[in-house]
FIFI-637553 format. One record per residue: residue number from 1; residue in three letters; x, y, z of N, C-alpha, C in turn. Coordinates in steps of 0.05 Angstrom, whole numbers, plus 5000, padded with zeros to 4 digits. Example, Ala and Ser with C-alpha at 12.3 -4.5 7.8 and 13.67 -1.06 7.14 Angstrom:
BEGIN
(node 1,"ALA",(5264,4886,5156),(5246,4910,5156),(5264,4934,5156));
(node 2,"SER",(5257,4955,5142),(5273,4979,5143),(5258,5001,5157));
//
This chain:
BEGIN
(node 1,"MET",(8348,9145,0806),(8326,9131,0818),(8305,9150,0824));
(node 2,"ARG",(8279,9144,0816),(8257,9163,0819),(8240,9154,0842));
(node 3,"CYS",(8226,9173,0854),(8207,9169,0877),(8183,9152,0866));
(node 4,"PRO",(8177,9130,0882),(8156,9113,0874),(8128,9128,0876));
(node 5,"LYS",(8126,9149,0892),(8100,9163,0894),(8099,9188,0878));
(node 6,"ASP",(8122,9201,0874),(8124,9226,0859),(8143,9221,0835));
(node 7,"LYS",(8133,9209,0816),(8147,9196,0794),(8167,9215,0780));
(node 8,"ASN",(8165,9241,0781),(8180,9258,0768),(8204,9270,0785));
(node 9,"THR",(8207,9260,0808),(8227,9271,0826),(8249,9250,0832));
(node 10,"GLU",(8274,9259,0829),(8296,9242,0833),(8300,9239,0865));
(node 11,"LEU",(8306,9216,0874),(8311,9209,0901),(8341,9218,0908));
(node 12,"LEU",(8345,9229,0934),(8370,9238,0941),(8381,9217,0964));
(node 13,"ARG",(8407,9212,0962),(8419,9193,0982),(8418,9208,1010));
(node 14,"CYS",(8412,9190,1030),(8411,9200,1058),(8418,9178,1076));
(node 15,"LYS",(8418,9183,1101),(8422,9163,1122),(8399,9165,1141));
(node 16,"LEU",(8386,9142,1146),(8364,9139,1166),(8376,9135,1193));
(node 17,"LEU",(8396,9118,1195),(8412,9114,1220),(8441,9112,1211));
(node 18,"ASP",(8458,9113,1231),(8487,9113,1225),(8495,9090,1206));
(node 19,"GLN",(8484,9067,1210),(8491,9043,1192),(8471,9039,1170));
(node 20,"LEU",(8450,9056,1166),(8430,9048,1148),(8426,9070,1126));
(node 21,"SER",(8434,9067,1103),(8433,9087,1081),(8405,9082,1069));
(node 22,"ALA",(8394,9105,1056),(8369,9105,1044),(8369,9126,1021));
(node 23,"HIS",(8346,9131,1009),(8342,9152,0991),(8317,9167,1000));
(node 24,"GLN",(8318,9193,0998),(8294,9208,1006),(8284,9227,0981));
(node 25,"CYS",(8257,9226,0981),(8245,9246,0962),(8247,9274,0971));
(node 26,"PRO",(8257,9294,0958),(8257,9321,0968),(8229,9334,0967));
(node 27,"ASN",(8211,9322,0951),(8183,9333,0949),(8164,9321,0971));
(node 28,"CYS",(8162,9294,0972),(8142,9284,0991),(8155,9274,1017));
(node 29,"SER",(8181,9274,1020),(8196,9267,1044),(8194,9238,1050));
(node 30,"GLY",(8185,9221,1032),(8185,9192,1034),(8215,9182,1033));
(node 31,"HIS",(8217,9157,1043),(8244,9142,1043),(8242,9117,1028));
(node 32,"TRP",(8262,9112,1010),(8267,9088,0998),(8292,9074,1011));
(node 33,"ILE",(8288,9049,1018),(8309,9033,1030),(8313,9008,1014));
(node 34,"SER",(8337,9007,1002),(8341,8984,0984),(8340,8957,1002));
(node 35,"GLY",(8331,8937,0988),(8329,8911,1002),(8356,8901,1013));
(node 36,"SER",(8377,8903,0997),(8403,8895,1006),(8414,8912,1029));
(node 37,"ASP",(8409,8940,1027),(8418,8956,1050),(8403,8947,1075));
(node 38,"TYR",(8377,8944,1073),(8361,8937,1096),(8369,8912,1109));
(node 39,"GLN",(8371,8891,1091),(8377,8863,1099),(8405,8864,1113));
(node 40,"GLY",(8423,8877,1102),(8451,8878,1114),(8450,8891,1142));
(node 41,"TRP",(8435,8913,1146),(8432,8928,1169),(8417,8912,1189));
(node 42,"GLN",(8393,8899,1180),(8377,8883,1198),(8393,8861,1210));
(node 43,"ALA",(8410,8848,1195),(8426,8825,1206),(8442,8832,1227));
(node 44,"SER",(8450,8858,1232),(8467,8866,1255),(8447,8874,1278));
(node 45,"GLN",(8422,8874,1276),(8404,8883,1297),(8395,8860,1313));
(node 46,"PRO",(8388,8863,1340),(8377,8841,1355),(8350,8833,1343));
(node 47,"SER",(8346,8807,1342),(8320,8796,1330),(8297,8802,1350));
(node 48,"LYS",(8276,8810,1339),(8253,8819,1355),(8228,8810,1342));
(node 49,"ASP",(8209,8796,1357),(8183,8791,1347),(8166,8815,1354));
(node 50,"ALA",(8157,8829,1335),(8140,8852,1341),(8114,8848,1327));
(node 51,"GLY",(8094,8840,1343),(8067,8836,1332),(8052,8863,1329));
(node 52,"PRO",(8029,8862,1318),(8013,8887,1315),(8005,8900,1341));
(node 53,"SER",(8005,8884,1363),(7995,8897,1388),(8015,8918,1398));
(node 54,"VAL",(8040,8918,1388),(8060,8938,1396),(8049,8965,1386));
(node 55,"PHE",(8036,8966,1364),(8022,8991,1354),(7997,8997,1369));
(node 56,"TRP",(7981,8976,1372),(7953,8981,1380),(7952,8995,1408));
(node 57,"ALA",(7967,8986,1426),(7966,8995,1453),(7978,9024,1456));
(node 58,"ARG",(7989,9035,1438),(8005,9060,1440),(7987,9084,1435));
(node 59,"ASP",(7978,9098,1455),(7964,9123,1452),(7983,9149,1450));
(node 60,"ASP",(8007,9145,1456),(8026,9167,1456),(8038,9172,1429));
(node 61,"VAL",(8030,9158,1408),(8042,9161,1384),(8020,9174,1365));
(node 62,"GLN",(8025,9197,1358),(8005,9212,1340),(8015,9211,1312));
(node 63,"TYR",(7998,9204,1294),(8007,9202,1265),(7985,9210,1248));
(node 64,"ILE",(7992,9226,1227),(7974,9235,1205),(7984,9222,1180));
(node 65,"PRO",(7969,9200,1169),(7979,9188,1144),(7986,9209,1122));
(node 66,"SER",(8005,9204,1106),(8012,9219,1084),(7989,9219,1063));
(node 67,"ALA",(7986,9241,1050),(7966,9242,1027),(7972,9222,1006));
(node 68,"LYS",(7998,9215,1004),(8007,9196,0984),(8006,9165,0993));
(node 69,"ASP",(7998,9160,1016),(7997,9134,1028),(7981,9114,1012));
(node 70,"ASN",(7960,9123,1000),(7942,9104,0986),(7950,9101,0956));
(node 71,"LEU",(7969,9115,0946),(7977,9113,0919),(7990,9087,0914));
(node 72,"ALA",(7985,9075,0891),(8000,9052,0882),(8028,9061,0871));
(node 73,"ALA",(8048,9043,0875),(8075,9052,0868),(8091,9028,0856));
(node 74,"LEU",(8110,9038,0839),(8128,9018,0828),(8156,9020,0842));
(node 75,"CYS",(8170,8996,0843),(8196,8997,0856),(8215,9013,0839));
(node 76,"PRO",(8230,9032,0852),(8247,9050,0837),(8273,9035,0826));
(node 77,"GLU",(8278,9011,0837),(8300,8994,0830),(8295,8973,0809));
(node 78,"CYS",(8272,8958,0811),(8268,8937,0792),(8240,8938,0778));
(node 79,"GLY",(8224,8958,0785),(8200,8964,0770),(8175,8947,0777));
(node 80,"ASN",(8179,8930,0797),(8153,8912,0806),(8134,8933,0822));
(node 81,"TYR",(8110,8924,0821),(8090,8939,0839),(8098,8933,0868));
(node 82,"LEU",(8095,8955,0883),(8102,8950,0912),(8077,8938,0926));
(node 83,"THR",(8081,8920,0945),(8058,8909,0960),(8057,8927,0985));
(node 84,"ARG",(8033,8926,0997),(8028,8944,1019),(8023,8926,1044));
(node 85,"GLY",(8034,8934,1067),(8031,8921,1092),(8017,8940,1110));
(node 86,"LYS",(7993,8933,1119),(7977,8950,1137),(7990,8950,1166));
(node 87,"VAL",(7995,8974,1176),(8007,8977,1203),(7984,8984,1221));
(node 88,"GLY",(7982,8970,1244),(7960,8973,1262),(7962,8997,1280));
(node 89,"MET",(7957,9020,1269),(7956,9045,1286),(7928,9058,1281));
(node 90,"LYS",(7921,9076,1296),(7897,9093,1293),(7905,9119,1284));
(node 91,"PRO",(7902,9129,1260),(7892,9113,1237),(7915,9097,1228));
(node 92,"PRO",(7908,9075,1213),(7930,9058,1201),(7942,9072,1178));
(node 93,"PHE",(7969,9061,1174),(7983,9069,1151),(7995,9044,1137));
(node 94,"TYR",(8005,9047,1116),(8015,9024,1099),(8045,9029,1093));
(node 95,"VAL",(8062,9009,1098),(8089,9007,1089),(8089,8993,1064));
(node 96,"ASP",(8105,9001,1045),(8106,8988,1018),(8132,8971,1016));
(node 97,"ARG",(8130,8950,1004),(8154,8931,1001),(8154,8919,0972));
(node 98,"CYS",(8177,8917,0960),(8179,8905,0934),(8183,8875,0937));
(node 99,"PRO",(8164,8859,0924),(8167,8830,0926),(8191,8820,0910));
(node 100,"GLY",(8202,8835,0892),(8225,8828,0877),(8252,8830,0891));
(node 101,"CYS",(8257,8855,0898),(8284,8861,0909),(8283,8865,0939));
(node 102,"GLY",(8259,8866,0951),(8257,8869,0982),(8260,8899,0990));
(node 103,"GLY",(8261,8917,0972),(8264,8945,0980),(8238,8954,0995));
(node 104,"LEU",(8242,8975,1011),(8221,8984,1027),(8216,9016,1020));
(node 105,"TRP",(8190,9024,1020),(8182,9051,1018),(8167,9060,1042));
(node 106,"CYS",(8175,9080,1056),(8162,9092,1079),(8153,9120,1070));
(node 107,"ASP",(8127,9125,1069),(8117,9153,1064),(8127,9171,1087));
(node 108,"CYS",(8123,9197,1082),(8134,9217,1102),(8124,9210,1131));
(node 109,"GLY",(8143,9208,1149),(8137,9203,1178),(8135,9176,1185));
(node 110,"GLU",(8131,9157,1166),(8126,9129,1173),(8151,9116,1186));
(node 111,"TRP",(8175,9121,1175),(8200,9111,1186),(8203,9120,1216));
(node 112,"ASN",(8196,9145,1222),(8199,9155,1251),(8181,9141,1267));
(node 113,"ILE",(8156,9134,1259),(8139,9120,1275),(8148,9091,1280));
(node 114,"LEU",(8156,9078,1260),(8167,9051,1263),(8192,9051,1281));
(node 115,"LEU",(8208,9071,1281),(8231,9075,1297),(8221,9078,1327));
(node 116,"LYS",(8204,9096,1331),(8193,9101,1357),(8181,9077,1369));
(node 117,"LEU",(8169,9061,1354),(8154,9037,1366),(8174,9012,1367));
(node 118,"GLY",(8198,9015,1356),(8216,8995,1357),(8213,8971,1338));
(node 119,"ILE",(8197,8977,1317),(8194,8954,1298),(8210,8960,1272));
(node 120,"HIS",(8225,8980,1272),(8240,8988,1247),(8260,8965,1239));
(node 121,"ALA",(8268,8948,1257),(8286,8925,1249),(8270,8900,1243));
(node 122,"ALA",(8243,8901,1243),(8228,8877,1239),(8206,8883,1218));
(node 123,"ILE",(8210,8902,1199),(8190,8910,1180),(8181,8884,1165));
(node 124,"PRO",(8197,8867,1155),(8187,8845,1139),(8165,8828,1152));
(node 125,"GLN",(8164,8828,1179),(8142,8816,1194),(8114,8826,1187));
(node 126,"ILE",(8113,8851,1181),(8089,8865,1174),(8077,8851,1151));
(node 127,"PHE",(8092,8841,1133),(8081,8830,1106),(8074,8800,1110));
(node 128,"THR",(8078,8789,1133),(8070,8761,1134),(8040,8758,1139));
(node 129,"SER",(8028,8735,1131),(8001,8730,1135),(7993,8728,1166));
(node 130,"ASP",(8013,8717,1180),(8007,8714,1209),(8005,8742,1222));
(node 131,"TRP",(8023,8761,1216),(8021,8788,1227),(7995,8801,1219));
(node 132,"GLN",(7989,8800,1193),(7964,8812,1183),(7939,8800,1197));
(node 133,"LEU",(7939,8775,1202),(7915,8760,1215),(7913,8771,1242));
(node 134,"ARG",(7936,8773,1258),(7936,8783,1284),(7926,8812,1286));
(node 135,"PHE",(7934,8828,1266),(7925,8855,1264),(7894,8856,1260));
(node 136,"ARG",(7884,8839,1243),(7855,8838,1236),(7840,8830,1262));
(node 137,"GLU",(7850,8811,1277),(7838,8803,1301),(7835,8826,1320));
(node 138,"LEU",(7858,8842,1324),(7858,8864,1342),(7837,8886,1332));
(node 139,"GLU",(7836,8890,1307),(7817,8908,1295),(7790,8902,1301));
(node 140,"LEU",(7783,8875,1298),(7756,8865,1306),(7749,8868,1334));
(node 141,"LEU",(7768,8862,1352),(7764,8867,1380),(7759,8895,1388));
(node 142,"GLU",(7774,8912,1376),(7769,8942,1379),(7742,8952,1370));
(node 143,"LEU",(7732,8941,1347),(7705,8948,1338),(7684,8934,1357));
(node 144,"GLU",(7687,8912,1368),(7671,8900,1387),(7670,8918,1412));
(node 145,"ARG",(7694,8926,1422),(7694,8943,1446),(7679,8969,1442));
(node 146,"LEU",(7683,8980,1418),(7668,9006,1413),(7639,9002,1412));
(node 147,"ALA",(7630,8980,1401),(7601,8974,1398),(7590,8968,1426));
(node 148,"ILE",(7603,8955,1443),(7595,8951,1472),(7593,8977,1486));
(node 149,"ALA",(7613,8992,1484),(7614,9019,1498),(7590,9037,1488));
(node 150,"GLU",(7584,9035,1462),(7561,9051,1450),(7536,9041,1463));
(node 151,"LYS",(7531,9014,1465),(7507,9003,1475),(7503,9008,1504));
(node 152,"LEU",(7525,9003,1520),(7523,9003,1550),(7531,9028,1562));
(node 153,"GLY",(7544,9044,1548),(7558,9069,1559),(7585,9063,1570));
(node 154,"ASP",(7603,9082,1570),(7631,9077,1578),(7635,9064,1606));
(node 155,"ASP",(7620,9075,1627),(7625,9065,1653),(7617,9035,1656));
(node 156,"LEU",(7593,9028,1647),(7585,8999,1649),(7603,8982,1630));
(node 157,"ALA",(7610,8992,1606),(7627,8978,1589),(7655,8972,1601));
(node 158,"ASP",(7664,8991,1615),(7692,8987,1629),(7690,8966,1650));
(node 159,"LYS",(7666,8965,1663),(7663,8944,1685),(7660,8918,1671));
(node 160,"VAL",(7646,8914,1649),(7643,8889,1635),(7670,8881,1627));
(node 161,"PHE",(7686,8898,1614),(7712,8889,1604),(7731,8881,1628));
(node 162,"GLU",(7730,8894,1652),(7744,8887,1675),(7737,8861,1685));
(node 163,"ILE",(7710,8853,1686),(7701,8828,1696),(7709,8807,1678));
(node 164,"ALA",(7706,8812,1649),(7716,8792,1630),(7745,8786,1633));
(node 165,"THR",(7761,8805,1639),(7790,8800,1642),(7794,8784,1667));
(node 166,"LEU",(7782,8791,1689),(7784,8775,1715),(7776,8746,1711));
(node 167,"LEU",(7752,8742,1697),(7742,8715,1695),(7761,8698,1677));
(node 168,"LYS",(7772,8711,1656),(7790,8698,1637),(7814,8688,1652));
(node 169,"GLN",(7823,8705,1670),(7849,8698,1686),(7845,8679,1708));
(node 170,"HIS",(7821,8676,1718),(7816,8659,1741),(7813,8629,1730));
(node 171,"PRO",(7826,8611,1745),(7824,8584,1737),(7795,8572,1736));
(node 172,"SER",(7777,8583,1751),(7749,8575,1752),(7731,8596,1740));
(node 173,"GLY",(7740,8613,1723),(7727,8634,1712),(7701,8626,1696));
(node 174,"ASP",(7701,8602,1686),(7678,8593,1671),(7654,8589,1687));
(node 175,"PHE",(7657,8586,1714),(7635,8585,1732),(7623,8613,1735));
(node 176,"GLY",(7638,8633,1735),(7628,8661,1736),(7613,8668,1710));
(node 177,"VAL",(7623,8659,1688),(7611,8663,1661),(7583,8650,1660));
(node 178,"ALA",(7583,8624,1671),(7558,8609,1671),(7537,8622,1689));
(node 179,"TYR",(7546,8631,1714),(7529,8646,1730),(7516,8670,1717));
(node 180,"LEU",(7531,8686,1705),(7523,8710,1691),(7503,8703,1669));
(node 181,"MET",(7509,8683,1653),(7489,8674,1632),(7464,8666,1644));
(node 182,"ARG",(7463,8650,1666),(7438,8641,1678),(7423,8665,1688));
(node 183,"ARG",(7437,8683,1701),(7424,8707,1711),(7410,8723,1688));
(node 184,"LEU",(7424,8726,1666),(7414,8742,1645),(7392,8728,1629));
(node 185,"GLU",(7391,8702,1629),(7370,8686,1614),(7344,8689,1630));
(node 186,"LYS",(7344,8693,1657),(7321,8694,1671),(7308,8722,1671));
(node 187,"SER",(7323,8741,1661),(7313,8768,1658),(7292,8771,1638));
//
């Protein structure tokens, strides 16, 4: 079996976890996990709904995407093109999955990040339209926050975000929003 990203290199058998076998590329250090191995292992894991926010809020995870992360790849088992699931980190990376056999490809370091964040047992969720939609919503909120901070400055932007959170949580927060809108219209 050859590496999906370094096509001239044979993958070597390895263990990612005690109960999970995989193959590793000795050149790029990526990991191939067969669909049957992953599904068998996943069935023994506690189920967990892990949305993209699990990645977004983590500043303690430092990651530099692999240079091969953007390369198209073929499944080393069945030859299908691998689909990519965008993972919501800064900077984002992509986990690859075979739509035919369900095998997974993690470029160098990606498995360790998934493991650290506790999503390693829920990787198929990354490929759902719901997960990707929630990721895009978080991405747009972050861009909005950055634009507001750029226009208002960090200190005032932090106060605006705090007030927005307080008003959203308050049962009569809409009165506070209406007040602010009236005050700003008169300016």
